[in-house]
C-alpha positions as CSV (number, residue, x, y, z in Angstrom):
1,M,2.5,19.1,20.8
2,A,-0.3,21.6,20.5
3,E,-3.1,21.8,23.0
4,S,-6.0,21.1,20.7
5,K,-8.6,22.1,23.3
6,N,-7.4,25.8,22.9
7,V,-8.0,25.9,19.2
8,P,-11.2,27.7,18.2
9,A,-13.8,25.3,16.8
10,F,-14.1,25.7,13.0
11,G,-17.5,24.2,12.4
12,Y,-19.2,23.4,9.2
13,G,-21.1,26.7,9.4
14,D,-17.8,28.5,9.7
15,Y,-16.5,26.6,6.6
16,L,-19.6,27.5,4.6
17,R,-19.6,31.2,5.4
18,F,-15.8,31.8,5.2
19,S,-15.5,29.8,1.9
20,R,-18.4,31.8,0.4
21,L,-16.8,35.1,1.5
22,V,-13.4,34.4,0.0
23,S,-15.0,33.1,-3.1
24,D,-17.1,36.2,-3.6
25,L,-14.3,38.7,-2.8
26,F,-11.2,36.9,-4.2
27,G,-12.5,34.1,-6.4
28,L,-10.8,31.5,-4.2
29,C,-12.4,28.1,-4.3
30,F,-12.2,25.9,-1.2
31,P,-14.1,22.6,-1.8
32,E,-14.5,20.1,1.0
33,K,-11.1,18.5,0.2
34,R,-9.4,21.9,0.9
35,R,-11.4,22.7,4.0
36,T,-8.3,22.2,6.2
37,D,-6.4,24.8,4.1
38,L,-9.2,27.3,4.6
39,E,-9.4,26.6,8.4
40,Q,-5.6,27.1,8.8
41,G,-5.7,30.4,6.9
42,V,-8.7,31.7,8.8
43,L,-7.3,30.8,12.2
44,Q,-3.9,32.4,11.4
45,A,-5.6,35.7,10.4
46,F,-8.1,35.5,13.3
47,A,-5.2,35.2,15.7
48,A,-4.0,38.6,14.8
49,S,-7.4,40.2,15.3
50,T,-9.0,41.5,18.5
51,C,-12.1,39.3,18.2
52,R,-13.2,36.9,20.9
53,D,-14.6,34.2,18.5
54,L,-15.0,33.4,14.8
55,A,-18.5,34.8,14.7
56,D,-17.2,38.3,15.8
57,Y,-14.3,37.9,13.3
58,Y,-16.6,37.2,10.4
59,R,-18.7,40.2,11.3
60,L,-15.5,42.3,11.4
61,L,-14.6,41.2,7.9
62,L,-17.9,42.3,6.6
63,D,-17.5,45.8,8.2
64,P,-16.9,48.2,5.2
65,D,-15.0,50.6,7.5
66,G,-13.0,48.4,9.9
67,G,-12.6,45.1,7.9
68,A,-10.3,46.1,5.1
69,V,-7.0,45.5,7.1
70,H,-8.3,42.2,8.3
71,L,-9.4,41.1,4.9
72,Q,-5.9,41.8,3.6
73,R,-4.4,39.7,6.3
74,L,-6.8,36.9,5.6
75,V,-6.2,36.7,1.9
76,N,-2.4,36.8,2.6
77,A,-2.8,33.8,4.9
78,L,-4.9,31.9,2.3
79,T,-2.6,32.6,-0.7
80,I,0.9,31.7,0.6
81,G,2.8,30.7,-2.5
82,E,6.3,29.3,-3.2
83,S,8.1,29.5,-6.5
84,H,11.6,29.2,-7.9
85,F,13.5,30.6,-10.9
86,F,12.7,29.2,-14.3
87,R,10.1,26.9,-12.8
88,N,9.0,24.3,-15.4
89,A,11.9,24.0,-17.8
90,G,9.8,23.0,-20.7
91,Q,7.8,26.2,-20.7
92,F,10.9,28.4,-20.2
93,D,12.7,26.5,-23.0
94,A,9.7,27.3,-25.3
95,L,9.8,31.0,-24.2
96,Y,13.6,31.3,-24.6
97,K,13.9,29.5,-28.0
98,Y,10.6,30.4,-29.7
99,V,8.2,32.8,-28.1
100,L,10.5,35.6,-26.8
101,P,12.5,35.7,-30.1
102,E,9.3,35.9,-32.1
103,I,8.0,38.8,-29.9
104,I,11.3,40.6,-30.1
105,E,11.4,40.4,-33.9
106,R,7.8,41.6,-34.1
107,R,8.5,44.5,-31.8
108,R,12.0,45.4,-33.1
109,P,10.8,48.4,-35.2
110,L,9.5,50.2,-32.0
111,R,11.8,48.5,-29.5
112,T,9.0,48.1,-27.0
113,L,8.0,45.0,-25.0
114,R,5.2,44.6,-22.5
115,I,5.0,41.5,-20.3
116,W,2.8,40.6,-17.3
117,S,3.3,38.0,-14.7
118,A,-0.2,37.6,-13.0
119,G,0.1,35.9,-9.7
120,C,3.8,36.6,-9.5
121,S,4.2,35.4,-5.8
122,S,7.6,36.4,-4.5
123,G,8.9,37.5,-7.9
124,Q,10.9,34.6,-9.3
125,E,8.7,34.4,-12.5
126,P,9.0,38.0,-13.7
127,Y,12.6,38.2,-12.7
128,S,13.3,35.0,-14.7
129,I,11.8,36.7,-17.8
130,A,13.9,39.8,-17.2
131,I,17.1,37.6,-17.0
132,M,16.1,35.9,-20.3
133,L,15.6,39.2,-22.0
134,R,19.0,40.3,-20.9
135,E,20.4,37.2,-22.5
136,L,18.5,37.6,-25.7
137,L,18.9,41.3,-26.2
138,P,22.5,42.6,-26.5
139,D,21.0,46.1,-27.1
140,I,18.5,45.9,-24.2
141,E,19.3,49.4,-23.0
142,D,17.8,50.7,-26.3
143,W,14.5,49.1,-25.5
144,A,11.5,50.3,-23.5
145,I,10.6,47.2,-21.6
146,T,7.6,46.9,-19.2
147,I,7.6,43.8,-17.0
148,L,4.6,43.9,-14.5
149,G,4.3,41.5,-11.6
150,T,1.0,41.4,-9.8
151,D,-0.4,39.4,-6.9
152,I,-3.1,39.8,-4.3
153,N,-0.7,38.8,-1.5
154,T,1.1,41.9,-0.2
155,E,3.6,39.9,1.8
156,A,4.7,38.0,-1.4
157,L,5.0,41.3,-3.2
158,D,7.2,42.7,-0.4
159,R,9.5,39.7,-0.8
160,A,9.5,40.2,-4.6
161,R,10.5,43.9,-4.3
162,K,13.4,43.0,-2.0
163,G,14.8,40.4,-4.5
164,V,16.5,38.3,-1.9
165,Y,16.3,34.5,-2.2
166,S,17.6,31.2,-0.6
167,D,19.3,28.3,-2.3
168,W,15.9,26.7,-2.7
169,A,15.0,29.2,-5.5
170,F,17.8,28.0,-7.7
171,R,17.0,24.3,-8.1
172,E,16.5,24.4,-11.9
173,T,19.6,23.9,-14.1
174,R,19.2,27.2,-15.9
175,A,18.9,29.1,-12.6
176,K,22.1,27.5,-11.2
177,S,24.0,28.3,-14.3
178,W,23.0,32.0,-14.3
179,C,23.0,32.6,-10.6
180,A,26.6,33.9,-10.3
181,K,26.0,36.3,-13.3
182,Y,22.8,37.9,-11.9
183,F,23.0,37.5,-8.1
184,S,25.4,38.5,-5.3
185,Q,25.7,36.1,-2.4
186,I,25.2,37.6,1.0
187,G,25.7,34.9,3.6
188,K,23.4,32.1,2.7
189,R,21.1,34.3,0.7
190,Y,21.3,35.7,-2.9
191,Q,20.5,39.3,-3.8
192,L,19.3,40.0,-7.3
193,N,21.4,42.5,-9.2
194,S,19.9,46.0,-9.3
195,E,19.8,46.2,-13.1
196,V,17.4,43.2,-13.2
197,Q,15.3,44.4,-10.3
198,R,14.7,47.8,-12.0
199,M,13.2,46.0,-15.0
200,V,10.2,44.7,-13.0
201,T,7.4,46.7,-11.4
202,F,5.2,45.1,-8.8
203,S,1.7,46.0,-7.8
204,Q,-1.3,44.4,-6.0
205,L,-4.2,43.2,-8.2
206,N,-7.2,41.0,-7.4
207,L,-7.7,38.9,-10.5
208,A,-11.3,38.1,-9.5
209,E,-12.2,41.8,-9.9
210,D,-12.9,43.5,-13.2
211,H,-10.4,46.3,-12.9
212,Y,-8.4,45.0,-15.9
213,P,-7.4,45.4,-18.6
214,S,-7.1,49.1,-18.0
215,F,-4.6,51.9,-18.2
216,G,-4.9,52.4,-14.5
217,T,-3.6,48.9,-13.7
218,N,-1.1,49.1,-16.6
219,T,-2.5,45.8,-18.0
220,T,-3.2,46.8,-21.6
221,F,-1.5,45.9,-24.9
222,M,0.6,43.0,-23.4
223,D,2.8,40.9,-25.6
224,L,3.0,38.1,-23.1
225,V,0.9,37.2,-20.1
226,M,2.0,34.5,-17.7
227,C,-0.5,33.2,-15.1
228,R,0.7,29.8,-13.9
229,N,-0.8,27.7,-11.1
230,V,-3.2,30.5,-10.1
231,T,-6.6,29.7,-11.7
232,I,-6.4,26.2,-10.2
233,Y,-7.6,27.8,-7.0
234,F,-10.5,29.6,-8.8
235,S,-14.0,28.2,-9.7
236,T,-14.6,27.4,-13.3
237,S,-16.8,30.5,-13.8
238,V,-14.2,32.8,-12.3
239,T,-11.4,31.2,-14.4
240,R,-13.3,31.8,-17.6
241,Q,-13.8,35.4,-16.7
242,V,-10.1,35.8,-15.9
243,V,-9.0,34.1,-19.1
244,G,-11.4,36.4,-21.1
245,R,-9.8,39.5,-19.5
246,F,-6.3,38.1,-20.3
247,Y,-7.4,37.8,-23.9
248,D,-8.5,41.4,-23.9
249,S,-5.2,42.4,-22.3
250,L,-3.1,41.0,-25.1
251,V,-2.2,42.5,-28.5
252,D,-2.9,40.5,-31.6
253,N,-0.5,37.5,-31.7
254,G,0.2,38.0,-28.0
255,W,0.9,34.9,-25.9
256,L,-0.6,33.4,-22.7
257,V,1.3,30.9,-20.6
258,V,-0.6,28.9,-18.0
259,G,0.4,26.0,-15.6
260,H,0.3,22.4,-16.7
261,S,-2.5,21.7,-14.3
262,E,-4.6,24.4,-16.0
263,H,-4.8,23.0,-19.5
264,S,-8.4,22.9,-20.8
265,L,-9.0,23.6,-24.4
266,T,-12.6,24.6,-23.5
267,T,-11.4,27.3,-21.1
268,Y,-8.8,28.6,-23.6
269,R,-10.8,28.0,-26.7
270,Q,-10.6,31.6,-28.0
271,F,-6.8,31.2,-28.1
272,Q,-4.9,29.0,-30.5
273,A,-3.0,26.3,-28.8
274,Q,0.7,26.0,-29.9
275,S,2.7,22.8,-29.1
276,Y,6.3,22.8,-28.2
277,P,8.5,20.1,-26.6
278,N,7.1,19.6,-23.1
279,A,4.9,22.7,-23.3
280,I,1.7,24.0,-24.7
281,L,1.2,27.7,-24.9
282,Y,-1.7,29.8,-26.1
283,Q,-1.7,32.6,-28.7
284,R,-4.2,35.3,-29.6
285,T,-4.3,34.8,-33.3
286,G,-8.0,35.6,-34.0
287,Q,-8.4,31.9,-34.9
288,P,-9.8,29.9,-32.0
289,T,-8.6,26.4,-31.4
290,V,-10.5,23.8,-33.2
291,L,-10.3,20.3,-31.7
292,P,-9.3,17.7,-34.3
293,E,-11.8,14.9,-34.6
294,E,-9.2,12.4,-33.3
295,W,-9.1,14.3,-30.0
296,D,-12.8,13.9,-29.2
297,W,-12.2,10.8,-27.2
298,L,-9.8,12.5,-24.8
299,P,-11.1,12.1,-21.3
300,A,-11.6,15.3,-19.2
301,V,-9.8,15.1,-15.9
302,T,-10.1,17.2,-12.8
303,T,-7.5,18.9,-10.7
304,S,-7.4,18.5,-7.0
305,V,-9.5,21.6,-6.5
306,G,-12.1,20.8,-9.1
307,V,-11.0,22.7,-12.2
308,P,-11.4,20.7,-15.5
309,S,-8.3,19.8,-17.4
310,L,-7.4,17.7,-20.4
311,R,-4.7,15.2,-21.4
312,I,-3.4,16.9,-24.6
313,P,-1.3,15.3,-27.4
314,Q,2.3,16.6,-27.6
315,D,1.7,17.1,-31.3
316,P,-1.8,16.5,-32.9
317,S,-0.2,14.7,-35.8
318,D,1.5,11.9,-33.8
319,G,-1.3,11.1,-31.4
320,Q,1.2,10.4,-28.5
321,L,-0.2,11.6,-25.2
322,V,1.7,13.7,-22.7
323,D,0.0,14.0,-19.4
324,Q,-0.2,17.7,-18.6
325,K,-2.1,17.3,-15.4
326,V,-0.2,18.0,-12.2
327,S,-2.0,17.8,-8.9
328,P,-1.4,21.0,-6.9
329,L,-1.5,19.0,-3.7
330,A,1.1,16.5,-5.0
331,A,3.3,19.4,-6.1
332,V,3.2,21.0,-2.6
333,Q,4.0,17.7,-1.0
334,W,6.9,17.1,-3.4
335,E,8.3,20.6,-3.0
336,D,8.0,20.4,0.8
337,K,10.1,17.2,0.8
338,A,12.6,18.6,-1.5
339,Q,12.8,21.8,0.5
340,Q,13.7,20.0,3.6
341,Q,16.4,18.1,1.8
342,G,17.7,21.1,0.0
343,S,17.9,23.3,3.1
344,S,20.0,21.0,5.3
345,D,22.9,23.5,5.2
346,L,20.8,26.5,6.1
347,N,20.7,28.0,9.6
348,L,17.9,26.2,11.3
349,I,16.2,29.3,12.6
350,E,16.3,30.8,9.1
351,H,14.8,27.5,7.8
352,A,12.0,27.6,10.3
353,R,11.2,31.2,9.3
354,E,11.1,30.1,5.7
355,L,8.8,27.2,6.5
356,M,6.4,29.6,8.4
357,D,6.5,32.1,5.5
358,Y,5.3,29.4,3.1
359,G,2.6,28.0,5.4
360,Y,4.4,24.9,6.8
361,V,3.6,25.9,10.4
362,D,3.6,22.3,11.8
363,K,7.0,21.5,10.2
364,A,8.4,24.8,11.4
365,Q,7.4,23.9,15.0
366,H,9.2,20.5,14.7
367,V,12.4,22.3,13.6
368,L,12.0,24.8,16.5
369,L,11.3,22.2,19.1
370,D,14.3,20.2,18.0
371,I,16.4,23.4,18.5
372,V,15.1,24.0,22.1
373,D,15.6,20.3,22.9
374,Q,19.3,20.9,22.2
375,E,19.4,24.4,23.5
376,P,16.6,25.1,26.0
377,D,17.5,28.8,26.4
378,H,17.4,29.6,22.6
379,I,15.5,33.0,22.6
380,E,14.8,33.1,18.8
381,A,13.4,29.6,18.8
382,A,11.1,30.4,21.8
383,A,9.9,33.6,20.2
384,L,9.1,31.9,16.9
385,L,7.3,29.0,18.7
386,C,5.0,31.4,20.5
387,Q,4.2,33.1,17.2
388,S,3.6,29.7,15.4
389,Y,1.3,28.4,18.1
390,A,-0.7,31.7,18.1
391,N,-1.1,31.4,14.4
392,S,-2.6,28.0,14.9
393,G,-5.0,29.2,17.6
394,C,-3.3,27.2,20.3
395,W,-3.4,29.8,23.0
396,G,-2.1,27.7,25.8
397,E,1.1,26.7,24.0
398,A,1.5,30.2,22.6
399,E,1.3,31.8,26.1
400,L,3.7,29.2,27.5
401,W,6.4,30.0,24.8
402,C,5.7,33.8,25.0
403,R,6.5,33.7,28.8
404,K,9.5,31.5,28.2
405,A,10.9,33.9,25.6
406,I,10.2,36.9,27.9
407,T,12.0,35.1,30.8
408,L,15.0,34.6,28.5
409,D,15.0,38.2,27.4
410,N,12.6,40.7,29.0
411,L,13.5,43.3,26.3
412,A,12.3,41.1,23.4
413,L,9.5,43.0,21.7
414,E,7.8,40.2,19.7
415,P,6.9,37.9,22.6
416,Y,5.2,40.7,24.4
417,Y,3.2,41.6,21.2
418,T,2.1,38.0,20.7
419,L,1.4,37.5,24.4
420,S,-1.0,40.5,24.2
421,L,-2.9,38.9,21.3
422,V,-3.1,35.6,23.0
423,L,-4.4,37.2,26.3
424,Q,-7.1,39.1,24.5
425,H,-8.3,36.0,22.7
426,R,-8.5,34.4,26.1
427,G,-10.6,37.3,27.4
428,E,-7.9,38.7,29.7
429,I,-8.1,42.2,28.3
430,L,-6.5,44.1,31.2
431,D,-3.5,41.8,31.1
432,A,-3.4,42.1,27.3
433,I,-3.3,45.9,27.7
434,E,-0.3,45.6,30.1
435,A,1.6,43.4,27.6
436,M,0.9,45.8,24.7
437,K,2.1,48.7,26.8
438,K,5.4,46.8,27.1
439,V,5.6,46.8,23.3
440,V,5.2,50.5,23.1
441,Y,7.6,51.1,26.0
442,L,10.3,49.0,24.3
443,D,9.7,50.7,21.0
444,R,8.0,54.1,20.9
445,T,7.8,53.9,17.1
446,S,6.0,50.6,17.0
447,I,3.0,51.2,14.8
448,R,1.6,47.8,15.6
449,G,1.9,48.5,19.3
450,H,0.0,51.8,19.3
451,Y,-2.6,50.4,16.9
452,G,-3.1,47.3,19.0
453,L,-3.3,49.3,22.2
454,A,-6.0,51.5,20.6
455,D,-8.1,48.4,19.9
456,L,-7.7,47.1,23.4
457,Y,-8.6,50.4,25.0
458,H,-11.6,50.7,22.8
459,S,-12.8,47.2,23.7
460,R,-12.8,48.4,27.4
461,G,-14.7,51.6,26.6
462,L,-11.6,53.8,27.3
463,L,-12.2,56.1,24.3
464,R,-9.8,58.9,25.4
465,Q,-6.9,56.5,25.7
466,A,-7.9,54.7,22.5
467,L,-8.0,57.9,20.5
468,K,-4.6,58.9,21.8
469,S,-3.0,55.6,20.8
470,L,-4.7,55.8,17.4
471,D,-3.4,59.3,16.8
472,N,0.1,58.0,17.7
473,A,-0.2,55.3,15.1
474,K,-1.4,57.8,12.5
475,R,1.4,60.2,13.2
476,L,4.0,57.4,12.9
477,L,2.6,56.3,9.6
478,S,3.0,59.8,8.1
479,G,6.6,59.2,6.9
480,W,5.9,55.8,5.3
481,D,5.4,55.1,1.6
482,E,1.9,53.8,1.1
483,N,3.1,50.5,-0.4
484,E,5.6,49.7,2.4
485,I,4.7,46.7,4.5
486,I,4.4,47.3,8.3
487,P,6.8,44.7,9.7
488,G,5.2,41.8,11.5
489,S,1.7,42.9,10.4
490,G,0.9,40.0,8.2
491,G,1.4,42.0,5.0
492,I,-0.6,45.2,5.8
493,T,0.6,48.1,3.8
494,A,1.1,51.6,5.3
495,G,-1.5,53.0,2.9
496,R,-4.1,50.4,3.8
497,L,-3.5,50.8,7.6
498,S,-3.6,54.6,7.3
499,E,-7.0,54.5,5.6
500,A,-8.3,52.1,8.3
501,I,-7.0,54.4,11.0
502,T,-8.6,57.5,9.4
503,R,-12.0,55.8,9.4
504,Q,-11.6,54.5,12.9
505,L,-10.7,58.0,14.2
506,Q,-13.9,59.4,12.6
507,Q,-16.0,56.6,14.2
508,W,-14.4,56.8,17.6
509,R,-14.5,60.6,17.8
510,A,-18.2,60.4,16.9
511,E,-18.7,57.9,19.8
512,A,-16.8,60.2,22.2
513,S,-19.0,63.1,21.2
514,E,-22.1,61.1,21.8
515,M,-20.9,60.1,25.2
516,A,-19.9,63.6,26.1
517,A,-23.4,64.9,25.1
518,Q,-25.2,62.4,27.3
519,P,-26.4,63.9,30.7
520,H,-24.3,62.8,33.7
521,R,-26.1,60.7,36.2
């Protein structure tokens, strides 16, 4: 039961400027019917900032020096994705029986394959392709295979690199049958075998930018590009640009696979549509699709986010219609229901964490509140509750659960960190500093703690202390790989944070020099 009076007001002006910002930077489209999705993502990212209100937060995002870290956190909050292995059996049947064998035969003289999963989320799609290739190629060790997985969401990429999944990822029949062969069970989780993991390389890529195809992004000369349920969140103009770049990324006779809700023969007109049972795929043949006259009457339909689609015949010769349109909203609702049913045997805390990871904050709170109803002194549930309420901007409830968690365990680091964020949003900066000091006291190596303390000191004009804390964070980052995610940061990589700290050090040292040069009064 959240205290709605504590939630920052997300007015129509906020909706307009934040929706325009994420559209310009990331191509993400948030029409009125998805306004709540935008609000939830903005409030979650705002909760992790040091800003007092949304106006300050918006200005921070526009700051070319200090906004990069916060933009990454925002896009992560807005692009939470959930997938599973061999999702959409019809498309994977077509890939396994027809498309991959065709590509393999074409590439057999050179024994090279290049495949790209664009918008790969937490890795199930590219790993599914890797598993299929191991089934199809008995001499796979003799092949040079590139499987690239890209996504804009750094948290999703981090999960993909780890290759650890729950039962929910194996709900397709094909996934269940191959699970024991390619995964090792660890408790209630499944670790992907290392030989499959090594086949896939992951990197961050913003599809709305024009940095591809290029050698620098490794997105050239692809035999197969998969981009499913991604462009449904783009505007029509951005989608056309993305599809054009996919076309340029492919070799002649290369293939493009898109989600069922993305079928539009006008958008993919430069490709040739190929029909298979329960799937329509697109091939770069140099012969654009020509709509048969008998298809002219087909009504254009619109997805839930405003992207045109078409109901396409299974086979142009038989005239029988197969509805290829799937509402993304309906899919999320269906998957959420199935997730709850399929996770009944999971540890409830683990289940709550998973719900939060995939954006179901309200449902996670229900699970956690049920836990504390049964066990009032459950420290993990209390700690997750304070985090979930903070992500929703419910500062009163968040503070209540932070203090409850600290009472239960005064050495628990996360409640102190969340409490500090909550207090600074409430304008209680000195108390926020004391809470963040506890984080650093409990863990001297906490990069988040030193970085957060630096921001708090700076907000009070304590430049000497701010610079010292920032130097500590910079020093601690020196041993990190630039692609590593800082734990609990909302998906911020060590490289991105290091760049932000370097710029802040320059700015703050300049401020300190200016202050020192001023005559004392």
